[in-house]
Each structure stands twice: as C-alpha cells, then as structure tokens.
Phi, psi and omega in degrees: 000132186304322184292339179269349182272111189291336186267009180301318181294324179297314178299322180297326181289334179276351185299325183283325186267355184302315180300322179295320179297315179299318180298318179297318180298313181297322181295315178298320180294324180296312181291329175297317178297319179298317179298320179297313181295325178298319179294322178297319180296319178299316179298318179295322177298319178297316179296321180296319179297320177297318178298319179296321178297314180296322179296321178297316177297317178300319179296319178296318179296319178299319179295317179296318178299321179295318179296318178298318179299318180294319178295320178298319178300316180296317179295321180297318178298317179296320180296317179299319178296318179297319179297315179299319179295320179296317179299320179294317178296322178296318178299316179296319180295320178296323177295316179296316179298319178298320179291320178299314180295325180293319183271349186279122179295345179289350179264357178291153179293323177245124186245131177264124183246148172241104184253109181059031179092351179253138186266148172210153182246128185224146175286140183296323181299325178293318181292336181253022186282349178244090182303140179088349179280160178298326180295315180296320179294321182298323181259025177278344182089000182272350183237143178293147180238155178270132183248149178213118182054048178063022177232154176283122185269130174233125181274070180232163178292130186299310184294321180295318180290325177296320176298320179300316180297314179295326177298316178293322179296331180278002183078025181064033178246001183287131179268149175278113186252002182294140178279350180275110182297323180295317179295321176301317181294325177297317178298314181296322178295325178295318177296318181294322181300319182271002177068040184242132176245152176286162177299323180295319179297317180297317179295319180294321179296319178296321179296316180295318180298325179286325182281315186228063182301328181292323179291319177301319180294323181299315186276331182275340181277130179292130176300143178296148181301329181299329179297327179274312188294329178293333185261316184202097187291336185246012184295132178289338183296330177294316178298318180295320178299319179297323180291318184281331184081174182291151176281126186279149177298323181296319180297321177297311184294330180293325182268329183209112185309136183280140175285112182264020182299136178275358179283342181286146180249162182253134174236139177232126177207178179291339182259307184237134173227117181164203186266150175226156173273185184294340177265013178062033172263151180297124183204132181098230183243140178195177180225129176246130174245114184237186188298329183223017177199164170224130179239134176230132178151209188264151176230155171209129180053044175072013182229155175295120184204125185112216180259137180192175181226128179245125179242124176242183179290340186250342184194172169218147180231133174230126182161206185273147180231154172212117180049055176069011180239148175294121186207110183117196181286138179193175180227128180245124181239119179280168181298327180277004178097351178298131185237137171237121180229131182155219184259132175248148178220115181050053177074358181255136178277129179270121181295000000 
C-alpha cells in the first residue's frame, strides 16, 4: 500500500530528473560503442596492411616463377637443339665408322700380318676368339691400322707372336715348355700385352677368388690417394705404380703358390693392408705403402718372402724374395730405363 511505502516521496523527487539520467546513460554508451568500432577499424587496417604485404610477396614470387619458366623454355630449346646436333653427329660418326670398317683390312676374314718384318696369314675369327681382350678389340675394325706391303704391321717379336697364334689355336691350353726362363717370360709378357689368359689361368683365378676374395680385393683395389699423399706427395713411386697397375693374385700364385690357410687374419690400415698370422706378424699376401716405397706380394715371418713387387722412387723390382732380399728369378728396372732380368741371389744380380 502506497501510504505504507516510505520511499514514495523519494521516487517522486526523481520524477523530474529521470530523463536527464537516461540521456547521460545513452550518451556514455554511444561513445563507448564508437571507441569499440574505432579499435575494430584500427585492427582491420592492420590486417589489410598484412594482406597487402603478403600480396606483394606473392606478386614477386609469381614474377620469379615466370622468369624461371622463361629460362626453362630457353634451356629446353637449347637442349633440344643439342640433342638434334648429337643425333646428327652420331649418324655421321656411324657412317665414318662403317666406311673405316669397310676399308679396314682388319675386318677381312683372312688377314695378312707383318710381324717384325715377317709375314703370316691368320683367320680373323682366331684373332677375335677371346672377347674383351686387346687383341680382339684391335681386329674389330673400329681402329685404324698401320699397313706395310699390303699387310697389317705389328711391331712385335715374331716368335712370341707366333707362339700367341699357336696358343689361340690350341684353345688357350698350350703350355710354355721352354727351359729358357727369359724366353718363357717373353711369351708370358706377350700374352699379358694382348690381355689374354689361358683357360687354366681363368679357372685358377676363379678358384682363388672363391677361396680368398678379400685378398683379391686388397690387390685389385687401387690404394686411396690419401695413402700416398699423407706419406710422400711428390713420390715417383706412386706414378710408377699407376703405370704398372696392381699386382694380380694370379701372377703371384703362378710364381709362388699362395697360402690358402683360413687361420690368417686380415688387417686394413693406411700403411699395411693384408694378411697376418695369429701373432700379428706379416704372413701371406699384403700391401705396404710407406714414405718412399710400395710393396705388394707375399710375406713370411714378417719379411718379404715369395713373389712380390717393390716400387721405389728410383727403381722397381718384380720377382722372387727371400728374407727381404731379392732372391731367385726377377726383373729390376731403374729410373733411367736400365733393366736387369735374370737370377738374383741375396740382393745381387748374377751375370
């Protein structure tokens, strides 16, 4: 009941001022809204600037991609031209090769040879009977040959080459029966020159590779340059080794049977790579690269013993060894080309 509500008069007193209060409230809310929208506009402006930056980066990237595409088109055109030019050169080369083979007497079925001034007639199939050999490649017709009196001239020893022909006719089963070790070596050098091995040698090589694959890998693998350069950057022995190539396991085994014992262990280092016995002494086959020499071959009781090759800056020796001394048949070649071949005894050459 109104008469009992003590604040009625108070409410009546606010009746006159109520519109002003409402107006103030609305005014404050309006400016608050304006401040809020102003901040939103500022935020939107920041986002817009970021978008413009990203668009600018995108435009630059698009330009770079277009430039790359244009360069690729130009490179592709150049590449196509190079390919066409290569195909044309290949066609011309094939024509030249065909003409060389047509005019080359090495392609005839029957070939007339002049060996050291003496003539012999040989079938081409026989000369090409060992695929992959230097002899087979020489008579493939792909290389120019020197002619003399309508014959293909070869500056080789007549008897050695005649032995080579008979060796091929025997199916590479002919044995060297000469009692003259020097003559035997000449025959073997002739086979080596033409890259030809006997059937027995091929079988023996396969047997050795199966028995001692790690040793075969040691000798056939070229020593890293670091092994030489760390020790002697200017040593001539490295150049000579490159010229001679690695010493083959078969050549070692031909002169001195290889120890196929499974008790030997393998060691690999910058200095020595090869076999050791259980007491870690040099035994079997190995290679030493030192400051002024490289030795490849056989060892026994920590010493060079058996067949091996020693290359120094001044000379190289390949042949038999005994207790670190040249002992047995061997060949010594000095830096100036002077050669001694024959029998050595305790490092001394026997005349």
